[in-house]
Structure formats: C-alpha cells, structure tokens
N, C-alpha and C positions, 0 to 999 in steps of 0.2 A: 570691402566695398559696401557702401550703403545700398539699401533696397532701391531707392529712387535712381541712383547712379547706374545700377545694374539694369534696371528697367529701361532707362534711356538708352544705354549702350545696346541692349538686345533689340530694342525697337529700331534703332538706327541701322545696326549692322545686318540684321536679318530682314529688314523692311517689313517688320511684323505688323499684322493687323491689330493684335492685342497682346499685351504682356502683363502678367501679374507676378510680383515677386514678394514673398513673405520671408522675413528673416527672424529667427527666434534663437538668439545666442549664436551658436556655430552651426545651426541647421537652416537650410534654405529650401523653400518650396517654390518652384517656378512653373508657370503655365504660359506657353507661347503658342499663338496661332499665326502662321505665316505661309504664304504661297510657296516659299522656298522648300518646304517640307513635302510638297506634293510628290508622290511616287517614291519617297525614301523610306527605308526601314526605320523602325523605332530606334535601333542602335545608331544609325547614321544621324538621325535627328538629334539624339542626345549628345553625340560627339560634337555636333555643330555648336551646341550650347555650352558644353564643357570647355571648348576652346576659350571662351570668354571668362570662365571661372578658374582657370588654372592657377593664376597668381594668388587668388584668395584661398584656394585649396592648399597650395604649396606652403603658404605662410601660416596655415592653420586657422585662418579667420573663418573658413567654412570647412566643416568636417563631414556633414551629411547633406545630401542633395536629393530632392525628389523632383523629377522633371516630367511634365506632360507637354508634349509637343505635337501639335495637330496642324493639318492643312485646313484652310477655310471650308473645304467641301466635307470635312469630317465633323463639323460642329453638331 
C-alpha cells in the first residue's frame, strides 16, 4: 500500500485529525492524532492501526512499523 493510500484510509477509518505516513522500503513510520484514542492504552491504539496494516505486513510489503498514536488532548 502506498503512503498516500494508507494516509487516506487511516484518516477516514479513524476520523483522524491528522495522519502522517512515511514509507522507506519495507519500513513504515505512522503518526496519527484522533479522538478515538482518548482513554485508550498505547497497545490498544496500536492495535487499531495495525488492523489496517495486516495485509501489507502479511504480504511482506511492510516489515517494520513505528507507530505514534495520540489523542488531540495529548499534543
């Protein structure tokens, strides 16, 4: 999945305030700010994002992922 497509998907599915996606070969760095993360643990937030990466991880297109997921109040 391309960075722009992933950004659009995460923005839409998580009603995100902001999404940054950087792909470097098989490595992805993702930063998401969304209301849906309010009150959730770091692990639960990452699980929500991994849900949309599973196909790319399974296929080997993405091997390593760094995720920063914040609620707007944590900016």
